[in-house]
SETIDO-481832 format. One line per 10 residues: number of its first residue (from 0); for each residue x, y, z of N, C-alpha, C. Coordinates in Angstrom, 1 decimal, padded with zeros to 4 digits, m for minus. Atoms other than C-alpha are relative to their C-alpha. Layout:
BEGIN
NUM> X,Y,Z,X,Y,Z,X,Y,Z; ...
***
This chain:
BEGIN
0> 001.3,m001.4,000.6,m000.4,000.0,m000.1,001.3,001.2,m000.2; m000.9,m001.3,m000.1,002.9,002.4,000.8,000.4,000.2,m001.4; m000.6,m000.2,001.7,004.7,001.7,m002.6,m001.8,000.1,m001.1; 001.4,m000.5,001.3,001.1,002.2,m004.5,000.0,001.8,000.6; 000.1,m001.2,m000.1,001.0,005.3,m002.7,000.9,001.3,m000.4; m001.4,m000.4,m000.2,004.8,006.4,m003.2,m000.2,000.2,m001.5; m000.4,000.3,001.7,003.9,005.7,m007.5,m000.3,001.4,m000.3; 000.0,m001.4,000.7,004.4,009.0,m009.4,m001.4,000.2,m000.7; 000.4,m000.3,000.6,001.9,008.0,m011.2,m001.8,m000.3,000.5; 001.1,m000.2,m000.6,m001.0,007.2,m008.8,000.0,001.4,000.5
10> 000.1,m001.5,m000.7,m000.3,010.8,m007.3,m000.4,000.8,m000.5; 000.4,m000.5,001.1,m000.7,012.2,m010.6,m001.4,000.3,m000.1; 001.4,000.7,m000.1,m004.2,010.2,m011.0,m000.9,001.0,000.7; 000.8,m000.4,m000.9,m005.2,011.5,m007.7,000.0,001.4,m000.3; 000.0,m001.6,000.6,m004.1,015.6,m008.7,m001.6,000.3,m001.0; 001.1,m000.4,000.8,m006.3,014.8,m011.4,m001.8,000.2,000.5; 001.4,m000.3,m000.7,m009.5,014.1,m009.7,m000.2,000.4,000.9; 000.2,m000.9,m001.0,m008.9,016.3,m007.0,m000.7,001.7,m000.9; 000.0,m001.5,001.4,m008.6,019.3,m010.2,m001.9,m000.3,m000.7; 001.5,000.4,001.0,m012.0,017.3,m011.9,m000.8,000.7,001.7
20> 000.7,m000.3,m001.0,m013.6,018.0,m008.3,m000.3,001.4,000.6; 000.2,m001.5,m000.7,m013.0,021.2,m007.3,m000.4,001.0,m001.1; 000.7,m000.2,001.3,m013.8,022.2,m011.3,m001.5,m000.1,000.4; 002.0,000.2,m000.1,m017.4,020.3,m010.9,m000.4,000.5,000.9; 000.9,m000.9,m001.0,m018.1,022.1,m007.5,m000.4,001.0,m000.8; 000.8,m000.6,000.7,m018.4,024.7,m009.5,m000.4,000.6,m001.3; 000.5,000.4,001.4,m019.1,023.9,m013.0,m000.4,m001.5,m000.4; 000.3,001.8,m000.1,m020.8,020.1,m012.6,000.2,m000.5,m001.5; m000.2,000.5,001.5,m021.1,020.1,m016.4,001.5,m000.1,m000.6; m001.9,000.5,000.5,m017.4,019.9,m016.7,000.3,m001.5,000.1
30> m000.4,001.7,m000.1,m017.2,016.4,m015.4,m001.1,m000.7,m000.7; 001.0,001.1,000.9,m020.3,014.8,m017.9,000.6,m000.7,m000.9; m000.3,001.0,000.7,m019.3,011.9,m020.1,000.7,001.1,m001.1; m000.5,m000.9,001.1,m019.4,014.1,m022.9,001.5,000.8,m000.5; m001.5,m001.3,m000.2,m017.1,017.3,m021.8,001.1,m001.1,000.1; m001.3,000.8,m000.1,m014.7,014.5,m020.7,000.8,m000.5,m001.0; m001.1,000.6,001.1,m014.1,012.8,m023.9,000.1,000.7,m000.8; m000.5,m001.3,000.8,m014.0,016.2,m025.2,001.2,000.5,000.2; m000.9,m001.0,m000.6,m011.4,017.4,m022.8,001.6,m001.1,m000.8; m001.1,000.7,000.6,m009.4,014.2,m024.1,000.2,m000.4,m001.1
40> 000.1,m000.3,001.3,m010.2,014.6,m027.4,001.2,001.0,m000.2; m000.6,m001.2,000.2,m008.4,018.1,m027.6,001.0,m000.6,000.5; m001.4,000.5,m000.8,m005.5,016.4,m025.4,001.2,m000.8,m000.6; m000.3,001.2,001.1,m004.7,013.8,m028.2,000.9,000.4,m000.5; m001.7,m000.2,000.9,m001.9,015.7,m030.2,000.7,000.2,001.3; m000.8,m000.2,m001.5,m000.4,016.6,m026.7,000.2,m001.4,000.8; m000.5,000.9,m000.3,m000.5,013.1,m025.7,001.1,m001.2,m000.6; m000.5,000.6,001.1,000.5,011.7,m029.0,002.0,000.2,000.3; m001.6,m000.5,m000.2,004.0,013.9,m028.9,000.5,m000.2,001.4; m000.7,000.8,m001.3,004.2,013.6,m025.1,000.6,m001.5,000.1
50> m000.8,001.7,m000.3,005.1,009.7,m025.6,001.1,000.0,m001.2; m001.6,000.1,000.6,007.7,010.6,m028.5,000.8,000.8,000.4; m000.9,m000.7,m000.5,009.2,013.2,m026.7,000.4,m000.9,001.8; m000.5,000.8,m000.9,009.2,010.7,m023.7,000.8,m001.3,m000.2; m000.8,000.8,000.7,011.1,008.3,m025.7,001.6,000.7,000.1; m001.2,m000.6,000.1,013.9,010.8,m026.4,000.6,000.5,001.3; m001.0,000.0,m001.5,014.5,011.8,m022.6,000.1,m000.7,000.6; m000.2,001.4,m000.4,014.7,008.6,m021.8,001.4,m000.2,m000.1; m001.0,000.7,000.0,017.7,008.0,m023.4,001.2,001.7,000.1; m001.1,m001.2,m000.8,019.5,011.5,m022.0,m000.4,001.3,m001.1
60> 000.3,m001.4,000.8,018.0,014.0,m025.1,m000.9,000.3,000.1; 001.3,m000.7,000.1,015.2,016.5,m025.5,m000.3,000.2,m001.5; 000.3,m000.6,001.6,013.8,017.3,m029.0,m001.3,001.0,000.2; 000.8,m001.0,000.1,012.4,020.7,m029.1,m000.4,000.4,m001.4; 000.7,m000.4,001.6,011.7,020.6,m032.9,m001.4,m000.7,000.3; 000.8,000.7,000.1,008.5,018.5,m032.3,m001.0,000.6,m000.3; 001.3,m000.5,000.4,005.7,021.3,m032.8,000.5,000.8,m001.6; m000.6,m000.6,001.3,008.3,022.9,m036.0,m000.1,m001.4,m000.8; 000.0,001.1,000.9,008.2,019.0,m037.3,m001.5,000.1,m000.4; 001.8,000.3,000.5,004.2,019.1,m037.1,m000.3,000.9,m000.6
70> 001.1,m001.1,001.0,003.4,022.5,m038.2,001.0,m000.4,m001.7; m000.7,000.2,001.4,005.9,021.5,m041.7,m000.7,m001.3,m000.2; 000.3,001.6,000.2,004.5,018.2,m041.7,m001.5,000.1,m000.4; 000.7,m000.6,000.2,001.1,019.7,m041.6,m000.8,000.4,m000.6; 000.0,m000.8,001.4,001.9,022.2,m044.4,m000.5,m000.6,m001.2; m000.2,000.8,001.3,002.7,019.8,m046.4,m001.2,m001.3,m000.5; 001.0,000.7,m000.2,m000.4,017.4,m045.6,m000.9,000.7,m000.5; 000.9,m000.6,000.5,m002.6,020.3,m046.6,000.2,000.2,m001.5; m000.6,m000.9,001.3,m000.7,021.3,m049.9,m000.1,m001.7,m001.1; m000.1,001.1,001.2,m001.0,017.6,m051.3,m001.3,m000.2,000.1
80> 001.6,m000.1,000.1,m004.7,017.4,m050.4,m000.5,001.1,m000.8; 000.5,m000.5,000.6,m005.1,020.5,m052.4,000.5,m000.9,m002.0; m000.2,000.4,001.5,m003.3,018.6,m055.4,m000.5,m001.0,m000.4; 001.1,000.8,000.8,m005.6,016.2,m055.6,000.7,m001.6,001.1; m000.4,001.1,m000.2,m003.3,013.5,m053.6,m001.0,m001.3,001.4; 001.1,000.8,m001.0,m005.8,010.7,m051.7,001.1,m000.1,001.6; 000.1,m000.3,m001.5,m006.1,010.6,m048.0,001.3,m000.9,000.3; m001.2,001.1,m000.7,m004.0,007.4,m046.8,001.0,000.3,m000.8; m001.6,m000.4,000.5,m001.1,008.5,m049.1,000.6,001.5,000.8; m000.5,m001.2,m000.7,m001.2,012.0,m047.7,000.3,m000.6,001.6
90> m000.6,000.1,m001.6,m001.1,010.4,m043.8,001.5,m000.7,m000.2; m001.3,000.8,m000.2,001.5,007.9,m044.9,001.4,000.9,m000.3; m001.3,m000.6,000.4,003.7,010.8,m046.4,000.1,001.1,001.3; 000.0,m001.1,m001.8,003.1,013.1,m042.8,000.7,m001.1,000.6; m000.8,000.2,m001.1,004.4,010.5,m040.9,001.6,m000.6,m000.4; m001.8,000.3,000.4,007.7,009.4,m043.1,000.4,001.4,m000.2; m000.5,m001.4,000.0,008.2,013.2,m043.5,000.8,000.3,001.0; m000.4,000.0,m001.4,008.1,013.3,m039.8,001.0,m000.6,000.4; m001.5,001.1,m000.7,010.4,010.3,m039.3,001.3,000.5,m000.6; m001.0,m000.8,000.9,012.9,012.2,m042.1,000.4,000.8,001.0
100> m000.1,m001.5,m000.2,012.8,015.4,m040.4,000.5,m001.3,001.7; 000.0,000.5,m000.8,013.2,013.0,m037.2,001.5,m000.5,000.1; m000.9,000.6,000.4,015.9,011.1,m038.3,001.6,001.1,m000.7; m000.8,m000.7,m000.2,017.9,014.4,m039.0,000.6,000.6,001.1; 000.0,m000.9,m001.6,017.9,015.8,m035.5,001.3,m001.5,000.5; m001.0,001.2,m001.3,019.3,011.9,m034.5,001.0,000.1,m000.7; m001.6,m000.2,001.1,022.2,012.0,m037.2,000.5,001.0,000.8; m000.8,m001.4,m000.7,023.2,015.3,m035.7,000.8,m000.3,001.2; 000.2,000.2,m001.3,022.8,014.2,m032.7,001.2,m001.2,000.4; m000.9,001.7,000.0,024.7,010.6,m033.0,001.4,000.2,m001.0
110> m001.0,000.6,000.9,027.2,010.9,m036.0,000.8,001.7,000.1; m000.9,m001.1,m000.3,028.5,015.0,m035.0,m000.3,000.3,001.0; m000.2,m000.2,m001.5,028.3,014.7,m031.3,m000.7,001.5,000.4; 000.8,m001.4,m000.1,025.8,018.0,m031.5,m001.1,m000.6,001.4; 001.2,000.4,m000.8,023.9,018.1,m027.9,m001.1,000.3,m000.6; 001.0,000.1,000.7,020.4,017.6,m028.6,m000.6,001.6,m000.3; 000.5,m001.2,m000.2,019.1,020.9,m027.3,000.4,000.8,m000.7; m000.8,m001.0,000.8,021.3,022.9,m029.7,m000.5,m000.4,m001.4; 000.5,000.9,001.3,020.4,020.4,m032.5,m001.5,000.6,m000.3; 001.6,m000.1,m000.3,016.7,020.7,m031.7,m000.5,001.4,m000.2
120> 000.0,m001.0,m000.2,016.8,024.4,m031.4,000.2,000.6,m001.4; m000.4,m000.6,001.4,018.3,024.8,m034.3,m001.5,m000.7,m001.3; 000.9,000.6,000.4,016.1,022.6,m036.3,m001.4,000.0,m000.4; 001.6,m001.0,m000.3,012.6,024.3,m034.7,000.2,001.0,m001.0; 000.4,m001.1,000.6,013.5,027.1,m036.3,000.1,m000.2,m001.9; m000.4,000.5,001.5,014.9,025.5,m040.1,m001.3,m000.6,m000.3; 001.0,000.9,000.9,011.6,023.4,m040.5,m000.9,001.5,m000.4; 000.6,m001.1,000.2,009.5,026.7,m039.7,000.5,001.1,m001.3; m000.1,m000.9,001.0,011.1,028.9,m042.2,000.4,m001.1,m001.5; 000.3,000.4,001.3,011.1,026.0,m044.7,m001.5,000.0,m000.3
130> 001.2,m000.4,000.6,007.5,026.4,m044.6,m000.3,001.3,m000.5; 000.1,m001.3,000.1,007.7,030.2,m045.0,m000.1,000.1,m001.4; m000.5,000.0,000.8,009.7,029.1,m047.8,m000.7,m000.2,m001.2; 001.0,000.3,001.0,007.1,027.0,m049.7,m001.3,000.8,000.0; 001.1,m000.7,m000.1,004.2,029.1,m048.9,000.3,001.6,m000.4; 000.0,m001.6,000.2,005.5,032.7,m049.2,m000.6,000.6,001.4; 001.2,m000.4,m001.5,003.7,033.0,m045.5,m001.5,m000.3,m000.1; 001.5,000.3,000.6,000.2,032.0,m047.3,m000.2,m000.7,001.1; 000.7,001.3,m000.4,m002.1,029.7,m045.2,m000.9,m000.4,m001.0; 001.0,000.4,000.6,m004.0,027.2,m046.1,m001.3,m000.4,000.4
140> 001.2,000.1,m000.6,m007.4,027.5,m045.3,m001.5,m001.1,000.2; 000.8,001.0,000.6,m010.6,025.6,m044.9,m000.6,m000.5,m001.0; 000.3,000.5,001.2,m012.1,025.8,m047.8,000.8,m000.1,m001.8; m001.4,000.9,000.4,m008.8,025.0,m049.7,000.2,m001.4,000.3; m000.4,001.3,m000.3,m009.2,021.8,m047.9,m001.3,m001.2,m000.5; 001.3,001.5,m000.1,m011.5,018.3,m048.9,m000.7,m000.3,000.9; 000.8,000.5,m000.9,m014.3,017.4,m046.5,000.5,m001.2,000.2; m000.9,001.1,m000.4,m012.5,014.1,m046.5,000.8,000.3,000.7; m001.3,000.1,m000.7,m009.3,015.3,m045.7,m000.2,000.6,001.7; 000.5,m000.6,m001.7,m011.4,017.3,m042.3,m000.2,m000.6,000.7
150> 001.0,000.7,m000.8,m013.5,014.6,m041.6,000.7,m001.2,000.5; m000.4,001.0,m000.1,m011.1,011.8,m041.1,000.3,000.0,001.7; m000.1,m000.3,m001.1,m010.0,012.8,m037.6,m001.2,000.3,000.9; 001.1,m000.5,m000.5,m013.2,014.4,m036.6,m001.0,m001.4,000.2; 001.5,001.5,m000.2,m015.6,010.5,m037.2,000.3,m000.8,000.8; 000.2,000.2,m001.8,m016.7,009.4,m034.2,m000.1,m001.6,m000.1; m000.1,001.9,000.4,m016.5,005.5,m034.2,m000.6,m000.2,002.0; 000.2,000.3,m001.5,m018.2,004.1,m030.7,000.1,001.2,000.9; 000.2,m001.2,m001.3,m018.7,007.6,m028.9,001.5,000.8,000.0; m000.7,m000.9,000.3,m015.4,009.0,m029.9,000.4,000.4,m001.4
160> m000.7,m000.2,001.3,m013.3,010.7,m032.7,000.7,m001.2,m000.5; m001.2,001.2,000.7,m010.9,008.6,m034.8,001.5,000.8,000.5; m000.9,m000.2,m000.2,m008.4,010.9,m033.3,000.2,m000.4,001.5; m000.2,001.0,m000.9,m008.9,009.6,m030.3,000.1,m001.3,000.2; m000.6,001.3,000.0,m008.8,006.3,m030.8,001.3,000.3,m000.6; m001.3,m000.8,000.5,m005.5,007.4,m032.7,000.9,m000.1,001.1; m000.5,m000.2,m000.9,m004.2,008.1,m029.4,m000.2,m001.2,000.9; 000.1,001.3,m000.5,m005.1,005.2,m027.7,000.5,m001.1,m000.2; m000.5,001.4,000.8,m004.2,002.9,m030.1,001.5,000.5,000.4; m001.5,m000.7,m000.5,m000.4,004.9,m029.8,000.2,m000.3,001.7
170> m000.4,000.6,m001.8,m000.5,004.5,m025.8,000.2,m001.7,000.0; m000.1,001.6,000.0,m001.4,000.7,m026.1,001.4,m000.6,m000.5; m000.8,000.9,000.6,001.4,m000.1,m028.6,001.4,000.3,000.1; m001.1,m000.5,m000.8,004.0,002.2,m026.9,000.6,m000.8,001.1; m000.4,000.5,m001.2,003.7,000.7,m023.4,000.0,m001.2,m000.5; m000.4,001.1,000.6,003.8,m002.6,m024.9,001.3,000.0,m000.4; m001.6,000.0,000.5,007.4,m001.5,m026.8,000.5,000.7,001.2; m000.8,m000.8,m001.1,008.9,000.2,m023.8,000.1,m001.5,000.8; 000.1,001.1,m001.2,008.1,m002.9,m021.6,000.1,m001.4,m000.3; 000.0,001.5,000.1,008.0,m005.9,m023.8,001.0,m000.1,m001.3
180> m000.4,000.5,000.6,010.4,m005.7,m026.4,001.9,001.1,000.1; m001.4,m000.5,m000.5,014.7,m004.9,m026.4,000.2,001.2,m000.8; 000.1,m001.1,000.5,014.1,m001.8,m028.4,m000.4,001.4,001.0; 000.4,m000.9,m001.2,012.2,m000.6,m025.4,000.9,000.2,000.9; m001.2,000.2,m001.0,014.8,m002.0,m023.1,001.0,001.1,000.0; m001.1,m000.6,000.8,017.4,m000.3,m025.0,m000.3,001.7,000.7; m000.2,m001.3,m000.4,016.4,003.2,m024.3,000.0,000.4,001.6; m000.3,000.1,m001.1,015.9,002.7,m020.9,001.6,000.1,000.5; m001.0,000.2,m000.6,019.4,001.7,m020.6,000.7,000.9,m000.5; m000.7,m000.7,000.7,020.7,003.8,m022.9,000.3,001.6,001.1
190> 000.3,m000.8,m000.8,019.3,006.7,m020.3,000.6,m000.1,001.5; m000.6,000.0,m001.6,020.2,005.3,m017.3,001.1,m000.2,000.4; m000.9,m000.4,m000.1,023.2,004.2,m017.6,001.3,m000.2,m001.5; m000.6,m000.1,000.5,025.2,004.7,m020.8,001.2,m000.7,m000.5; m001.1,000.6,000.0,028.5,003.1,m020.1,m000.4,m001.3,000.1; 000.7,001.3,m000.5,027.2,000.0,m018.9,m000.9,m000.6,m000.9; 000.8,000.8,001.3,024.5,m000.2,m021.9,001.1,m000.2,m001.2; m000.9,000.9,001.2,027.7,m000.1,m024.3,000.5,m001.5,m000.1; m000.4,001.8,m000.5,029.4,m003.5,m022.3,m001.2,m000.6,m000.5; 001.2,001.3,000.4,025.9,m004.9,m023.0,000.0,m000.1,m001.6
200> 000.0,m000.1,001.4,026.2,m004.1,m026.5,m001.2,000.8,m001.0; 000.8,m000.8,001.0,023.8,m001.5,m027.4,000.9,001.1,m000.6; m000.2,m001.0,000.6,024.6,001.2,m029.5,m000.6,001.3,000.3; 000.7,m001.4,m000.2,024.0,004.5,m027.8,m000.4,000.6,m000.8; 000.5,m001.2,001.2,024.1,006.7,m030.7,m001.3,m000.3,m000.8; 001.2,000.8,001.1,021.8,004.4,m032.8,m001.3,000.3,000.2; 001.1,000.1,m000.1,019.5,004.0,m030.3,m000.7,001.4,000.6; 000.1,m001.9,000.0,019.2,008.0,m029.4,m001.0,000.0,m001.4; 000.4,m000.5,001.5,018.9,008.2,m033.2,m001.5,m001.0,000.0; 001.4,001.1,000.5,015.9,005.7,m033.4,m001.2,000.6,001.0
210> 001.1,m000.3,m001.1,014.2,007.6,m030.2,m000.2,001.1,m001.0; 000.7,m001.6,001.0,014.0,010.8,m032.6,m000.6,m000.8,m001.0; 000.6,000.6,001.4,013.3,008.9,m035.4,m001.5,m000.4,000.5; 001.2,000.6,m000.5,010.3,007.9,m033.5,m001.3,001.5,000.2; 000.6,m001.2,m000.2,009.3,011.2,m032.1,m000.4,001.1,m001.3; 000.4,m000.7,001.4,009.4,012.8,m035.7,m001.6,m000.6,m000.3; 001.1,000.5,000.9,007.0,010.3,m037.1,m001.3,000.0,001.0; 001.7,m000.4,m000.4,004.3,010.7,m034.5,000.0,001.5,m000.2; 000.0,m001.7,000.8,005.1,014.5,m035.2,m000.8,000.4,m001.2; 000.7,m000.2,001.6,004.3,014.1,m038.4,m001.5,m000.2,000.1
220> 001.7,000.4,000.3,000.9,012.2,m037.8,m000.3,000.5,000.9; 000.5,m000.9,m001.3,000.2,014.6,m034.7,m000.1,001.8,m001.4; 000.2,m001.3,000.2,000.7,017.4,m037.6,m001.3,m000.4,m001.2; 000.7,m000.2,000.9,m001.6,015.9,m040.4,m001.5,000.0,001.2; 000.9,m000.1,m000.6,m004.1,015.3,m037.5,m000.5,001.4,000.3; 000.4,m001.3,m000.8,m004.1,018.7,m036.1,m000.4,000.7,m001.2; m000.1,m000.7,000.8,m004.1,020.4,m039.5,m001.4,m000.1,m000.3; 001.4,m000.2,000.8,m007.4,018.8,m040.6,m001.3,m000.2,000.8; 000.3,m000.2,m001.0,m008.6,018.5,m037.3,m000.8,001.8,000.4; 000.0,m001.8,000.1,m008.7,022.8,m037.2,000.0,000.5,m001.5
230> 000.2,m000.6,001.4,m008.7,023.0,m040.9,000.5,001.4,m000.4; 000.1,m001.0,000.1,m006.5,025.4,m040.9,002.1,m000.5,000.0; m001.3,m000.1,m000.2,m002.6,025.7,m042.1,001.1,001.3,000.1; m000.9,m001.7,000.1,000.1,028.4,m041.5,001.6,m000.5,000.5; m001.2,000.2,m000.2,004.0,029.0,m040.7,m000.3,m000.3,001.8; m000.4,m000.1,m001.7,003.3,029.5,m036.3,m001.0,m001.0,000.0; 000.9,001.2,m001.0,000.8,026.5,m035.9,000.8,m000.6,000.5; m000.5,000.7,m001.0,001.5,025.2,m032.7,001.0,000.2,000.6; m001.3,m000.7,m000.3,004.2,027.7,m031.7,m000.2,000.1,001.4; m000.2,000.4,m001.6,005.3,027.1,m028.2,m000.6,m001.3,000.3
240> 000.8,001.2,m000.4,003.2,023.7,m028.1,001.1,m000.5,000.7; m001.2,000.7,m000.7,006.9,021.9,m027.4,000.1,000.0,001.5; 000.0,m000.1,m001.7,006.8,023.6,m023.9,m000.9,m000.8,000.9; 001.0,001.0,m000.5,003.4,021.8,m023.4,000.4,m001.1,m000.1; 000.0,001.6,000.2,004.9,018.4,m024.7,001.3,m000.4,001.4; m000.6,m000.1,m000.7,007.9,018.9,m022.4,m000.6,m000.2,001.4; 000.2,m000.7,m001.2,006.2,020.2,m019.6,m001.1,m001.4,000.3; 000.7,001.1,000.0,003.5,016.9,m020.0,001.0,m001.1,000.3; m001.0,001.3,m000.4,006.5,014.8,m019.6,000.6,000.0,001.4; m000.4,m000.4,m000.8,007.9,016.3,m016.9,m000.9,m000.1,001.5
250> 001.0,000.2,m001.3,004.9,016.5,m014.7,m000.2,m001.5,000.2; 000.5,001.4,000.1,004.7,012.8,m015.7,000.5,m000.9,000.8; m001.3,000.9,m000.5,007.9,011.7,m013.9,000.7,m000.6,m000.8; m001.3,000.4,000.8,010.1,011.3,m017.1,000.8,000.8,000.7; m000.9,m000.7,m000.4,013.4,012.2,m015.4,000.7,000.6,m001.4; m000.8,m001.1,000.6,015.2,015.0,m017.1,001.7,m001.0,m000.4; m001.8,000.6,000.4,018.8,012.8,m017.0,m000.6,m001.2,m000.2; m000.4,001.2,000.7,017.3,010.1,m018.5,m000.2,m001.6,000.6; m000.1,001.6,m000.7,016.6,006.2,m017.8,m001.1,m000.1,000.4; 001.3,000.2,m001.1,013.0,006.8,m015.6,m000.9,000.8,m000.9
260> 001.5,m000.6,000.4,009.4,007.1,m016.7,m000.7,m000.9,m000.9; 000.6,000.9,000.6,006.8,005.7,m018.3,m001.0,000.5,m001.1; 001.1,m000.5,001.0,004.2,005.8,m021.2,m001.1,000.7,000.9; 001.3,m000.6,m000.6,001.0,006.1,m018.3,000.6,001.0,000.4; 000.1,m001.8,m000.3,002.7,009.2,m016.7,000.1,001.0,m000.8; m000.1,m000.9,001.3,003.4,010.8,m019.9,m001.4,000.6,m000.4; 001.1,m000.1,000.6,m000.2,010.6,m020.6,m000.6,000.5,001.0; 000.6,m000.8,m001.1,m001.4,011.6,m017.2,000.7,001.4,000.0; m000.4,m001.1,m000.1,001.0,014.5,m017.3,m001.1,000.9,m001.0; 001.1,000.1,000.8,m000.9,014.7,m020.7,m001.0,001.5,000.1
270> 001.1,m001.0,m000.7,m003.9,015.5,m019.2,m000.7,000.6,001.3; 000.3,m001.1,m001.6,m003.6,017.3,m015.8,000.4,001.2,m001.3; m000.3,m001.6,001.3,m002.3,020.0,m018.8,m001.2,000.1,m000.7; 001.2,m000.2,000.7,m005.3,019.4,m020.8,m001.5,000.3,000.7; 001.2,m000.9,m000.7,m007.8,019.8,m018.0,000.3,001.5,000.3; m000.4,m001.3,m000.3,m006.3,023.3,m017.1,000.0,000.6,m000.8; m000.1,m001.1,000.5,m006.2,024.6,m020.2,m001.5,m000.3,m000.4; 001.3,000.2,000.4,m010.0,023.2,m021.1,m000.8,000.9,001.6; 000.7,m000.3,m000.9,m010.7,024.5,m017.9,000.0,001.7,000.8; 000.0,m001.4,m000.1,m009.3,028.1,m017.7,m001.4,000.8,m000.4
280> 001.3,m000.6,000.5,m012.3,029.7,m019.9,m001.0,000.1,000.9; 000.9,000.1,m001.2,m014.7,028.0,m017.6,000.2,000.8,001.6; m000.4,m000.7,m001.5,m012.8,029.5,m014.5,m000.2,001.4,m000.2; m000.3,m001.3,000.3,m012.8,032.8,m016.1,001.5,000.7,000.0; m001.3,m000.1,000.0,m009.1,032.6,m016.4,000.6,000.1,m001.3; m000.3,000.1,001.9,m007.4,033.7,m020.0,000.6,m001.1,m000.1; m000.8,000.9,001.0,m006.2,031.3,m022.2,001.6,000.1,000.4; m001.5,m000.6,m000.1,m002.8,033.1,m022.3,000.9,m000.4,001.3; m000.8,000.8,m001.6,m002.1,031.9,m018.8,000.5,m001.5,m000.3; m000.2,001.4,000.0,m001.4,028.5,m020.2,001.7,m000.4,000.2
290> m001.9,000.3,000.2,002.5,029.2,m021.1,000.6,000.0,001.3; m001.0,m000.4,m001.1,003.2,030.8,m017.7,m000.6,m001.4,001.4; m000.2,001.0,m000.8,001.4,028.0,m015.8,000.3,m001.2,m000.9; m000.6,001.0,000.7,003.0,025.0,m018.5,001.4,000.7,000.4; m001.0,000.2,000.1,006.0,026.5,m017.5,000.8,000.2,001.8; m000.3,000.2,m001.5,005.7,026.7,m013.6,m000.3,m001.3,000.5; 000.3,001.9,000.0,004.4,022.9,m013.8,001.1,m000.5,m000.1; m000.8,000.5,m000.4,007.7,022.4,m014.9,001.0,000.0,000.7; m001.3,m000.1,m000.8,009.9,024.0,m012.6,m000.5,m000.7,001.5; 000.6,000.1,m001.3,007.7,022.8,m009.7,000.3,m001.7,m000.6
300> m000.2,001.6,000.3,007.9,018.9,m011.2,001.2,m000.1,m000.2; m001.2,000.2,m000.4,011.7,019.3,m011.5,000.7,m000.3,001.6; m000.5,m000.2,m001.3,012.3,020.3,m008.2,m000.7,m001.3,000.6; 000.6,001.5,m000.9,009.6,017.3,m006.8,001.0,m001.1,m000.5; m001.2,001.1,000.6,011.6,015.0,m009.1,001.6,m000.3,000.4; m001.2,000.4,m001.2,015.1,015.8,m007.4,000.0,000.0,001.0; m000.2,000.8,m001.8,014.0,015.3,m003.6,m000.2,m001.2,m000.3; 000.4,001.5,000.4,012.4,012.6,m004.7,001.2,m001.2,000.0; m001.1,000.8,000.7,015.3,011.0,m006.4,001.1,000.4,000.7; m001.7,m000.5,m000.8,018.2,012.6,m003.9,000.0,m001.1,000.8
310> m000.8,001.7,m001.1,019.7,009.3,m001.9,000.6,000.8,000.8; m000.3,000.1,m001.3,020.7,009.6,001.3,001.7,m000.4,000.1; m001.2,000.4,000.3,024.8,009.6,001.1,000.2,m000.9,001.3; m000.9,001.0,m000.9,026.8,007.0,003.0,001.1,m000.4,000.5; m001.5,000.0,m000.6,029.6,006.6,005.1,000.6,m001.1,m000.2; m001.1,000.7,000.4,032.5,005.1,003.4,000.9,m000.3,001.0; m001.1,000.2,m001.0,035.0,005.4,006.0,m000.5,000.2,002.0; 000.4,000.0,m001.0,034.4,004.6,009.2,001.1,000.8,001.5; m000.9,m000.5,m001.3,036.2,006.8,012.6,000.8,m001.8,000.6; m000.7,000.9,m001.0,038.8,004.5,014.1,m000.1,m000.2,001.4
320> 000.1,m000.5,m001.7,038.0,003.5,017.7,000.9,m000.4,000.7; m001.2,m000.1,m000.7,040.2,003.6,020.2,m000.5,m000.9,001.0; 000.7,000.9,m001.5,040.3,000.6,022.5,000.0,000.0,000.8
***
């Protein structure tokens, strides 16, 4: 029982329930099944990106280009739709392009030895610059998109939109990948102890590169879902969203130092932020406070993680006792 209460996931789930209870005390309709399903659907892009970011962080890296990757792949998807490309080809192309952009990050970290934060800060700017060069800063609006393109993420199956089902499928798939596959164990090993991982026969650089490719592929998929759902594509789409993605991971207990975290934690961290974001207008707080709240949550979560993970020192030399 004590171990259960010390679980980060259990504490975070309890915090979400308390938050919902406080909101429901003033606005009972917020916790209606339909509204909660809507909140989960709104949070689905954040959940998908947080899972990809979590895998990167597990390997002692970070990917700050996920939102720019989303924007570029989303714009390419919108332009392909305007050119009459079939929707299945568009979705596959978005995932492939996102994976390629992630591969660029991974190769620069692996082969060039550049710190991931520097690489992804650079590519974040480059990817958005590419969007501007492609479109000359113009938007792609709803009337320029086909109905089928816009309808796929919104189509309801068994009471939930397709975008929610995609998020659920990704949660299940990556929970299995990280706990039941050699690649998943390699992610933890590389982040937990890179030197021991090398002795175990794991290629640290290659594993980190694979993490960036996965993160990029998920960002590419989210790019299509985002643009299709909101029916708009432009240079600054999802601007600053990478902060929410990192915040979701840190709040969910994924250690910035690498090697520690779970898919459940990343999902709960994303849901926690999703509830706050959807509750802000309800309680009369400006949505522009979202960035400040996310930044504060990161600082508090990192401080909490540091406190919880700090181990007491042990005496390695004892004072000789007088006979």
